[in-house]
N, CA and C of each residue as an Amber inpcrd file, in Angstrom:
protein
   567
   0.8150000  -1.2010000   0.0000000   0.0000000   0.0000000   0.0000000
   0.8510000   1.2550000   0.0000000   1.8890000   1.2650000   0.8130000
   2.7730000   2.4350000   0.8780000   3.4420000   2.6420000  -0.4730000
   3.8550000   1.5380000  -1.0970000   4.5150000   1.6110000  -2.4090000
   3.5710000   2.2400000  -3.4380000   2.3180000   1.8380000  -3.4340000
   1.3400000   2.3550000  -4.3970000   1.0850000   3.8500000  -4.1740000
   0.9330000   4.2500000  -2.9330000   0.6840000   5.6630000  -2.6190000
   1.8990000   6.5030000  -3.0160000   3.0780000   6.0360000  -2.6350000
   4.2950000   6.7670000  -2.9610000   4.5060000   6.8160000  -4.4760000
   4.2150000   5.6940000  -5.1610000   4.3130000   5.6480000  -6.6200000
   3.3830000   6.6290000  -7.2880000   2.1560000   6.7480000  -6.7690000
   1.1830000   7.7010000  -7.3280000   1.6790000   9.1330000  -7.1350000
   2.2690000   9.4060000  -5.9780000   2.8050000  10.7430000  -5.7190000
   3.9570000  11.0460000  -6.6840000   4.8680000  10.0890000  -6.8700000
   6.0020000  10.2780000  -7.7760000   5.5440000  10.4420000  -9.2280000
   4.4580000   9.7840000  -9.5810000   3.9280000   9.8910000 -10.9510000
   3.4500000  11.3030000 -11.2750000   3.1270000  12.0690000 -10.2530000
   2.7330000  13.4610000 -10.4770000   3.9400000  14.3470000 -10.7560000
   5.1340000  13.8590000 -10.3690000   6.3550000  14.6430000 -10.5150000
   7.1820000  14.1670000 -11.7030000   7.2260000  12.8490000 -11.8920000
   8.0740000  12.2530000 -12.9220000   7.2330000  11.6610000 -14.0440000
   7.7940000  11.6740000 -15.2330000   7.1110000  11.1970000 -16.4330000
   6.7720000   9.7100000 -16.3500000   7.7150000   8.9100000 -15.8870000
   7.5260000   7.4630000 -15.8710000   8.0400000   6.9100000 -14.5490000
   7.1890000   6.2350000 -13.8170000   7.5600000   5.6230000 -12.5450000
   7.3040000   4.1290000 -12.6600000   8.3070000   3.3420000 -12.3240000
   8.2010000   1.8840000 -12.3910000   8.1410000   1.3600000 -10.9630000
   7.0750000   0.6330000 -10.6260000   6.9400000   0.0550000  -9.2920000
   7.2180000  -1.4410000  -9.3770000   8.0370000  -1.9130000  -8.4640000
   8.3870000  -3.3250000  -8.4250000   8.0850000  -3.8640000  -7.0350000
   7.7370000  -5.1530000  -6.9740000   7.3470000  -5.7490000  -5.6960000
   8.5250000  -6.2380000  -4.8750000   9.6700000  -6.4790000  -5.5200000
  10.8420000  -6.9540000  -4.7800000  12.1150000  -6.6430000  -5.5590000
  13.2580000  -6.9560000  -4.9730000  14.5480000  -6.6440000  -5.5710000
  14.8100000  -7.3700000  -6.8780000  14.3600000  -8.5890000  -6.9830000
  14.5820000  -9.3480000  -8.2180000  13.8220000  -8.7200000  -9.3830000
  12.5770000  -8.3450000  -9.1490000  11.7980000  -7.6670000 -10.1900000
  12.4280000  -6.3170000 -10.5390000  12.9150000  -5.5970000  -9.5110000
  13.5830000  -4.3220000  -9.7520000  14.8190000  -4.4900000 -10.6120000
  15.6190000  -5.5160000 -10.3130000  16.8160000  -5.7900000 -11.1020000
  16.4470000  -6.1590000 -12.5320000  15.4290000  -6.9760000 -12.7070000
  14.9950000  -7.3690000 -14.0570000  14.5280000  -6.1550000 -14.8490000
  13.7660000  -5.2680000 -14.2150000  13.2920000  -4.0520000 -14.8940000
  14.4800000  -3.1540000 -15.2690000  15.4470000  -3.0530000 -14.3690000
  16.6200000  -2.2360000 -14.6590000  17.4030000  -2.8230000 -15.8270000
  17.6290000  -4.1320000 -15.8100000  18.3730000  -4.7860000 -16.8960000
  17.6600000  -4.6200000 -18.2310000  16.3450000  -4.7500000 -18.2200000
  15.5570000  -4.5980000 -19.4480000  15.7290000  -3.2020000 -20.0270000
  15.6080000  -2.1980000 -19.1910000  15.7520000  -0.8240000 -19.6760000
  17.1890000  -0.4940000 -20.0460000  18.1240000  -1.0510000 -19.3230000
  19.5420000  -0.8400000 -19.6430000  19.8560000  -1.4490000 -21.0150000
  19.3170000  -2.6140000 -21.2590000  19.5520000  -3.3260000 -22.5280000
  18.9350000  -2.5730000 -23.7110000  17.7740000  -1.9650000 -23.4980000
  17.0710000  -1.2530000 -24.5750000  17.3990000   0.2450000 -24.5900000
  18.3540000   0.6620000 -23.7620000  18.7980000   2.0590000 -23.6800000
  17.6760000   3.0150000 -23.2790000  16.7060000   2.5070000 -22.5160000
  15.6700000   3.3660000 -21.9420000  16.1430000   3.7220000 -20.5380000
  16.6710000   4.9090000 -20.4220000  17.3660000   5.3280000 -19.2180000
  16.4580000   5.4550000 -18.0070000  16.9320000   4.9360000 -16.8980000
  16.3050000   5.1520000 -15.5950000  17.1340000   6.2250000 -14.8980000
  16.4770000   7.2250000 -14.3430000  17.1800000   8.3570000 -13.7460000
  17.5450000   8.1500000 -12.2840000  16.7600000   7.3590000 -11.5560000
  17.0270000   7.1480000 -10.1350000  16.2600000   5.9240000  -9.6560000
  16.7240000   5.3680000  -8.5490000  16.0860000   4.1940000  -7.9470000
  15.8720000   4.4770000  -6.4670000  14.6720000   4.1580000  -6.0000000
  14.3750000   4.1900000  -4.5670000  14.0090000   2.7610000  -4.1960000
  14.6880000   2.2270000  -3.1890000  14.4460000   0.8390000  -2.8180000
  14.5330000   0.6450000  -1.3200000  13.6960000  -0.2300000  -0.8290000
  13.8130000  -0.6590000   0.5610000  14.9430000  -1.6850000   0.6260000
  15.5790000  -1.7930000   1.7650000  16.6310000  -2.7990000   1.9110000
  16.0150000  -4.1770000   2.0980000  15.0040000  -4.2780000   2.9500000
  14.3850000  -5.5780000   3.2270000  13.2390000  -5.8370000   2.2640000
  13.4600000  -6.7810000   1.3400000  12.4410000  -7.1720000   0.3680000
  12.5250000  -8.6750000   0.1530000  11.4410000  -9.2660000  -0.3080000
  11.4870000 -10.7110000  -0.5950000  12.3080000 -11.0040000  -1.8650000
  12.6610000 -12.2410000  -2.0350000  13.4230000 -12.8040000  -3.1640000
  14.8270000 -12.2160000  -3.3160000  14.9830000 -10.8970000  -3.3190000
  16.3010000 -10.2640000  -3.3820000  16.2120000  -8.9540000  -2.6160000
  17.0980000  -8.7750000  -1.6430000  17.0320000  -7.5390000  -0.8610000
  17.6190000  -6.3700000  -1.6490000  17.4200000  -5.1710000  -1.1270000
  17.8480000  -3.9540000  -1.8260000  19.3450000  -3.8600000  -2.0210000
  20.1290000  -4.3570000  -1.0620000  21.5930000  -4.3020000  -1.1960000
  22.0880000  -5.2480000  -2.2910000  21.5190000  -6.4430000  -2.3540000
  21.9230000  -7.3810000  -3.4080000  21.5170000  -6.8530000  -4.7840000
  20.3350000  -6.2380000  -4.8430000  19.9030000  -5.6270000  -6.1000000
  20.8670000  -4.5110000  -6.5000000  21.2310000  -3.6570000  -5.5390000
  22.1500000  -2.5580000  -5.8100000  23.5060000  -3.0790000  -6.2710000
  23.9900000  -4.1270000  -5.6380000  25.2750000  -4.7270000  -6.0210000
  25.2470000  -5.1480000  -7.4940000  24.1610000  -5.7510000  -7.9260000
  24.0320000  -6.1990000  -9.3240000  23.8660000  -5.0160000 -10.2770000
  23.1250000  -4.0150000  -9.8590000  22.9270000  -2.8200000 -10.6950000
  24.2540000  -2.1020000 -10.9080000  25.0940000  -2.0590000  -9.8870000
  26.3890000  -1.3760000  -9.9930000  27.3050000  -2.0290000 -11.0220000
  27.0650000  -3.2750000 -11.3540000  27.8470000  -3.9370000 -12.4040000
  27.5050000  -3.3580000 -13.7790000  26.3140000  -2.7870000 -13.9000000
  25.8610000  -2.2090000 -15.1700000  25.9580000  -0.6880000 -15.1920000
  25.7450000  -0.0650000 -14.0470000  25.7340000   1.4010000 -13.9680000
  26.1870000   1.8120000 -12.5760000  27.4010000   2.3270000 -12.4960000
  27.9550000   2.6710000 -11.1930000  27.4580000   4.0200000 -10.6790000
  26.9000000   4.8280000 -11.5570000  26.5770000   6.2080000 -11.1780000
  25.1010000   6.5050000 -10.9680000  24.2060000   5.6020000 -11.3280000
  22.7850000   5.9150000 -11.1650000  22.4790000   6.1770000  -9.6930000
  21.7730000   7.2630000  -9.4020000  21.4350000   7.5550000  -8.0080000
  20.5030000   6.4830000  -7.4320000  20.8710000   5.9780000  -6.2590000
  20.0530000   4.9700000  -5.5810000  19.8420000   5.4140000  -4.1380000
  18.5730000   5.5160000  -3.7780000  18.1980000   5.8460000  -2.4120000
  17.6940000   4.5700000  -1.7540000  18.3090000   4.2060000  -0.6430000
  17.8980000   3.0110000   0.0950000  17.1530000   3.4330000   1.3570000
  16.0860000   2.7010000   1.6690000  15.3390000   2.9540000   2.8910000
  15.4440000   1.7350000   3.7990000  15.4250000   1.9750000   5.0950000
  15.5080000   0.8930000   6.0740000  14.6630000   1.2400000   7.2900000
  14.1680000   0.2070000   7.9520000  13.3110000   0.4110000   9.1150000
  14.1170000   0.6690000  10.3790000  15.4060000   0.3420000  10.3510000
  16.2120000   0.5030000  11.5580000  17.6610000   0.7910000  11.1930000
  18.3840000   1.3670000  12.1690000  19.8060000   1.6400000  11.9760000
  20.5720000   0.3360000  12.1230000  21.4090000   0.0720000  11.1590000
  22.2790000  -1.0990000  11.2160000  23.5860000  -0.6930000  10.5470000
  24.6470000  -0.5820000  11.3320000  25.9140000  -0.0890000  10.7780000
  26.4440000  -0.9990000   9.6770000  26.1870000  -2.2920000   9.7720000
  26.6580000  -3.2180000   8.7300000  25.9360000  -2.9520000   7.4040000
  24.6190000  -2.7280000   7.4820000  23.8580000  -2.4120000   6.2690000
  24.3040000  -1.0730000   5.6810000  24.5250000  -0.1090000   6.5570000
  24.9740000   1.2020000   6.1070000  26.3230000   1.0970000   5.4040000
  27.2430000   0.3230000   5.9590000  28.5620000   0.1400000   5.3370000
  28.4410000  -0.5320000   3.9710000  27.5480000  -1.5000000   3.8570000
  27.3180000  -2.1510000   2.5520000  26.7380000  -1.1490000   1.5570000
  25.8200000  -0.3150000   2.0110000  25.2250000   0.7020000   1.1410000
  26.3070000   1.6500000   0.6300000  27.2160000   2.0470000   1.5040000
  28.3200000   2.9200000   1.1030000  29.2240000   2.1940000   0.1140000
  29.5160000   0.9240000   0.3990000  30.3720000   0.1250000  -0.4870000
  29.8020000   0.0480000  -1.9040000  28.4850000  -0.0360000  -2.0010000
  27.8340000  -0.1400000  -3.3160000  27.4010000   1.2150000  -3.8630000
  27.9540000   2.2890000  -3.2980000  27.7520000   3.6370000  -3.7950000
  26.2850000   4.0890000  -3.7520000  25.6120000   3.7910000  -2.6520000
  24.2540000   4.3130000  -2.4740000  24.3430000   5.8280000  -2.3430000
  23.3950000   6.5240000  -2.9150000  23.4020000   7.9830000  -2.8850000
  22.8640000   8.5310000  -1.5700000  21.9100000   7.8030000  -0.9830000
  21.2650000   8.2890000   0.2340000  20.6990000   7.0880000   0.9810000
  20.7400000   7.1590000   2.3030000  20.2530000   6.0880000   3.1590000
  19.2200000   6.7130000   4.0850000  17.9520000   6.3730000   3.8970000
  16.8710000   7.0000000   4.6560000  16.2760000   6.0160000   5.6520000
  16.1230000   6.4640000   6.8790000  15.4880000   5.6420000   7.9050000
  13.9950000   5.9290000   7.9550000  13.2250000   4.8790000   8.1770000
  11.7770000   5.0270000   8.3140000  11.4580000   5.5100000   9.7180000
  10.4220000   6.2950000   9.9320000   9.5090000   6.8050000   8.9170000
  10.2160000   7.8410000   8.0440000   9.9390000   7.7630000   6.7620000
  10.6220000   8.5970000   5.7780000   9.9370000   9.9520000   5.6780000
  10.7300000  10.9910000   5.7040000  10.2250000  12.3470000   5.4910000
  10.1130000  12.5500000   3.9780000   8.9060000  12.6170000   3.4900000
   8.6830000  12.7520000   2.0480000   9.3540000  13.9950000   1.4680000
   9.2390000  15.1610000   2.0950000   9.9160000  16.3390000   1.5280000
  11.4360000  16.1560000   1.4270000  12.0520000  15.5710000   2.4480000
  13.5010000  15.3660000   2.4180000  13.8680000  14.3380000   1.3480000
  13.0700000  13.2840000   1.2560000  13.3250000  12.2660000   0.2330000
  13.2130000  12.8700000  -1.1680000  12.1740000  13.6670000  -1.3990000
  11.9930000  14.2950000  -2.7110000  13.0980000  15.3050000  -3.0070000
  13.5260000  16.0320000  -1.9880000  14.6120000  16.9930000  -2.1680000
  15.8990000  16.2670000  -2.5870000  16.1920000  15.1610000  -1.9140000
  17.3860000  14.3840000  -2.2740000  17.2480000  13.7560000  -3.6560000
  16.0720000  13.2480000  -3.9540000  15.8350000  12.6520000  -5.2680000
  16.0520000  13.6830000  -6.3700000  15.5120000  14.8830000  -6.1760000
  15.6900000  15.9530000  -7.1540000  17.1690000  16.3050000  -7.3060000
  17.8710000  16.4130000  -6.1790000  19.2930000  16.7610000  -6.2060000
  20.0900000  15.6930000  -6.9760000  19.8290000  14.4210000  -6.7020000
  20.5840000  13.3570000  -7.3660000  20.2510000  13.2650000  -8.8500000
  18.9840000  13.4810000  -9.1850000  18.6050000  13.4660000 -10.6040000
  19.2580000  14.6300000 -11.3510000  19.3270000  15.7880000 -10.7220000
  19.9630000  16.9540000 -11.3440000  21.4590000  16.6970000 -11.5350000
  22.0910000  16.0870000 -10.5490000  23.5130000  15.7640000 -10.6760000
  23.7340000  14.7970000 -11.8340000  22.8800000  13.7980000 -11.9380000
  23.0040000  12.8110000 -13.0220000  22.7620000  13.4890000 -14.3700000
  21.7790000  14.3620000 -14.4280000  21.4830000  15.0920000 -15.6660000
  22.6820000  15.9440000 -16.0850000  23.2630000  16.6670000 -15.1320000
  24.4300000  17.4980000 -15.4400000  25.6150000  16.6470000 -15.8870000
  25.8060000  15.5090000 -15.2570000  26.8700000  14.5910000 -15.6530000
  26.6600000  14.1270000 -17.1000000  25.4310000  13.7690000 -17.4350000
  25.1210000  13.3330000 -18.8060000  25.3620000  14.4620000 -19.8120000
  25.0230000  15.6910000 -19.4310000  25.2850000  16.8380000 -20.3140000
  26.7820000  17.0230000 -20.5490000  27.5690000  16.8790000 -19.5070000
  29.0260000  17.0100000 -19.6450000  29.5610000  15.9460000 -20.5940000
  29.0980000  14.7230000 -20.4660000  29.5420000  13.6360000 -21.3480000
  29.1750000  13.9550000 -22.8020000  27.9570000  14.4430000 -23.0320000
  27.5390000  14.8180000 -24.3840000  28.4110000  15.9300000 -24.9440000
  28.6870000  16.9280000 -24.1300000  29.5250000  18.0580000 -24.5780000
  30.9450000  17.5860000 -24.8820000  31.4830000  16.6880000 -24.0670000
  32.8250000  16.1660000 -24.3150000  32.8810000  15.3940000 -25.6380000
  31.8260000  14.6460000 -25.9400000  31.7780000  13.9110000 -27.2110000
  31.7450000  14.8850000 -28.3870000  30.9280000  15.9300000 -28.2850000
  30.8740000  16.9370000 -29.3420000  32.2220000  17.6220000 -29.5020000
  32.8200000  17.9940000 -28.3790000  34.1130000  18.6620000 -28.4050000
  35.1550000  17.7730000 -29.0720000  35.1540000  16.5070000 -28.7420000
  36.0980000  15.5520000 -29.3360000  35.8970000  15.4660000 -30.8520000
  34.6470000  15.4690000 -31.2800000  34.3460000  15.4420000 -32.7080000
  34.8590000  16.7070000 -33.3890000  34.6410000  17.8620000 -32.7670000
  35.1280000  19.1240000 -33.3330000  36.6500000  19.1320000 -33.4320000
  37.3190000  18.6250000 -32.4100000  38.7830000  18.5740000 -32.4230000
  39.2680000  17.6890000 -33.5710000  38.6010000  16.5700000 -33.8020000
  38.9890000  15.6930000 -34.9190000  38.8260000  16.4130000 -36.2500000
  37.7190000  17.1350000 -36.4040000  37.4700000  17.8770000 -37.6460000
  38.5220000  18.9620000 -37.8270000  38.7900000  19.7000000 -36.7650000
  39.8040000  20.7650000 -36.8400000  41.1600000  20.1690000 -37.1890000
  41.4680000  19.0140000 -36.6100000  42.7430000  18.3520000 -36.8820000
  42.9170000  17.9350000 -38.3280000  41.8290000  17.8320000 -39.0630000
  41.8970000  17.4480000 -40.4710000  42.1230000  18.6560000 -41.3860000
  41.8270000  19.8570000 -40.8940000  41.9370000  21.0380000 -41.7510000
  42.9080000  22.0930000 -41.2250000  43.4710000  21.8690000 -40.0490000
  44.3830000  22.8560000 -39.4640000  45.6320000  22.1530000 -38.9300000
  46.7260000  22.8710000 -38.9720000  47.9480000  22.3300000 -38.3840000
  47.9090000  22.5880000 -36.8870000  48.1990000  21.5560000 -36.1290000
  48.1380000  21.6660000 -34.6770000  49.4420000  21.1500000 -34.0870000
  50.0220000  21.9530000 -33.2140000  51.2230000  21.5440000 -32.4930000
  51.1460000  22.0920000 -31.0800000  51.5510000  21.2780000 -30.1200000
  51.6310000  21.7240000 -28.7320000  53.0880000  21.6400000 -28.3130000
  53.4970000  22.6670000 -27.5880000  54.8660000  22.6760000 -27.0750000
  54.8230000  22.8660000 -25.5640000  55.8700000  22.4090000 -24.8910000
  55.9340000  22.5970000 -23.4470000  56.5680000  23.9510000 -23.1230000
  56.8140000  24.2020000 -21.8710000  57.3450000  25.4990000 -21.4350000
  58.7900000  25.7050000 -21.8760000  59.4610000  24.6280000 -22.2660000
  60.8440000  24.7380000 -22.7300000  60.9370000  24.7360000 -24.2560000
  59.8150000  24.9430000 -24.9220000  59.7330000  24.9970000 -26.3840000
  60.0610000  23.6650000 -27.0660000  59.6950000  22.5590000 -26.4020000
  59.8260000  21.2430000 -27.0160000  58.4350000  20.7790000 -27.4410000
  58.3500000  20.1620000 -28.6070000  57.0660000  19.6690000 -29.0970000
  56.6060000  18.5000000 -28.2360000  55.3440000  18.5470000 -27.8240000
  54.7780000  17.4400000 -27.0580000  53.6200000  16.7690000 -27.7930000
  53.0780000  17.4500000 -28.8040000  51.9940000  16.8630000 -29.5890000
  51.9040000  17.5840000 -30.9240000  51.6860000  16.8080000 -31.9840000
  51.4840000  17.3820000 -33.3180000  50.4480000  16.5450000 -34.0480000
  49.7410000  17.1710000 -34.9740000  48.7920000  16.3840000 -35.7570000
  49.4110000  16.0120000 -37.1150000  48.6960000  15.2050000 -37.8560000
  49.1830000  14.6770000 -39.1320000  49.4760000  15.7930000 -40.1330000
  48.5850000  16.7680000 -40.1970000  48.7520000  17.8680000 -41.1430000
  50.0120000  18.6880000 -40.8330000  50.2990000  18.8800000 -39.5580000
  51.5070000  19.5870000 -39.1520000  52.7440000  18.8200000 -39.6240000
  52.7320000  17.5050000 -39.4350000  53.8590000  16.6640000 -39.8780000
  54.0450000  16.7430000 -41.3880000  52.9520000  16.6860000 -42.1130000
  53.0150000  16.7610000 -43.5790000  53.5790000  18.1050000 -44.0310000
  53.1900000  19.1710000 -43.3540000  53.6530000  20.4970000 -43.7110000
  55.1720000  20.6210000 -43.5300000  55.6950000  20.0130000 -42.4580000
  57.1310000  20.1140000 -42.1760000  57.9490000  18.9860000 -42.8040000
  57.2720000  18.0300000 -43.4140000  57.9270000  16.8760000 -44.0450000
  58.7070000  16.0250000 -43.0360000  58.1590000  15.8750000 -41.8370000
  58.6890000  14.9960000 -40.8000000  57.5680000  14.0770000 -40.3400000
  57.9440000  12.9350000 -39.7270000  56.8980000  12.1360000 -39.1000000
  56.8180000  12.5200000 -37.6230000  55.7730000  12.0990000 -36.9630000
  55.5260000  12.5000000 -35.5790000  56.6960000  12.1420000 -34.6630000
  57.2740000  10.9650000 -34.8190000  58.3880000  10.5360000 -33.9700000
  59.6240000  11.4170000 -34.1230000  59.7700000  12.0160000 -35.2840000
  60.9120000  12.8960000 -35.5140000  60.7070000  14.2740000 -34.8890000
  59.4690000  14.6080000 -34.5530000  59.1630000  15.9440000 -34.0180000
  59.0130000  15.9330000 -32.4990000  58.2850000  14.9650000 -31.9590000
  58.0010000  14.9400000 -30.5210000  59.3080000  14.9240000 -29.7230000
  59.3800000  15.8290000 -28.7510000  60.5490000  15.9250000 -27.8840000
  61.6320000  16.8640000 -28.3970000  61.5360000  17.2450000 -29.6610000
  62.5430000  18.1470000 -30.2460000  62.2210000  19.5940000 -29.8890000
  63.2630000  20.4170000 -29.8570000  63.1080000  21.8480000 -29.6360000
  62.6270000  22.4880000 -30.9310000  61.9000000  23.5830000 -30.8250000
  61.3780000  24.2910000 -31.9920000  62.4880000  24.5920000 -32.9980000
  63.6110000  25.0400000 -32.5140000  64.7130000  25.4230000 -33.4030000
  65.2580000  24.2400000 -34.1930000  65.0880000  23.0180000 -33.6580000
  65.6020000  21.8330000 -34.3350000  64.7030000  21.3760000 -35.4820000
  63.4750000  21.8160000 -35.4890000  62.5060000  21.3220000 -36.4710000
  62.0880000  22.3920000 -37.4690000  61.8880000  23.6040000 -37.0070000
  61.3170000  24.6330000 -37.8710000  62.4050000  25.4650000 -38.5430000
  62.0160000  26.1030000 -39.5960000  62.9050000  26.9820000 -40.3480000
  63.1880000  28.2260000 -39.5200000  64.3440000  28.7790000 -39.6520000
  64.7590000  29.9460000 -38.8870000  63.8750000  31.1550000 -39.0760000
  63.1500000  31.2290000 -40.2000000  62.2850000  32.3830000 -40.4530000
  60.9990000  32.3450000 -39.6150000  60.6790000  31.1670000 -39.0640000
  59.4670000  31.0600000 -38.2510000  59.8260000  31.4620000 -36.8360000
  59.1680000  32.4510000 -36.3580000  59.4680000  32.9800000 -35.0330000
  59.0250000  32.0010000 -33.9430000  59.8710000  31.7910000 -32.9910000
  59.5400000  30.9310000 -31.8600000  58.3510000  31.4870000 -31.0960000
  58.1620000  32.8140000 -31.1550000  57.0390000  33.4180000 -30.4250000
  55.6950000  32.9350000 -30.9750000  55.6690000  32.5380000 -32.2520000
  54.4220000  31.9970000 -32.8090000  54.0550000  30.7230000 -32.0690000
  55.0530000  29.8700000 -31.8420000  54.7940000  28.6260000 -31.1320000
  54.5500000  28.8630000 -29.6480000  55.2600000  29.8010000 -29.0790000
  55.0700000  30.1000000 -27.6750000  53.6510000  30.5850000 -27.4120000
  53.1220000  31.3810000 -28.3170000  51.7520000  31.8850000 -28.1300000
  50.7340000  30.7510000 -28.2440000  51.1400000  29.6420000 -28.8710000
  50.2400000  28.4930000 -28.9720000  50.2530000  27.6820000 -27.6820000
  51.2370000  27.8610000 -26.8440000  51.3910000  27.0530000 -25.6360000
  50.3310000  27.3440000 -24.6180000
């Protein structure tokens, strides 16, 4: 009954809420969505459940997704259970009776953190793609503080008629023509 009431409340806040009767069903639902790339944003689970408890479910979920926010609830304080929850990277450990406002506040915070993390990953992928494109049309060289090459792209090597191994570690003066000012490379550093 509590699960149904809480699920109905969450359904008013979240687009899709999945209710499971025990840890095994929860794990199966998570695996199904993980396999079909239908993302789950957060998990709320009791520790004591039939067939598979919340900690065992969390342990299995962590094999597939180490970062998904998981809130565990328990009827009593047990330092051993708490240590296991920490070991399996639980996001929050709530003792019953559960304060709904505090639980929702934590759920919102963890979902926002996960959302921001996903945005960063997307931006990094885009950035990596842009760098690859730029590397195909621009000469790129990185030098250290002592004016030694530490990285060059293919186009840079082709322009200087050297291969990468012949350039990396060399001083600017050893590779470039005397007419090219070292300050050009220094400004790239």
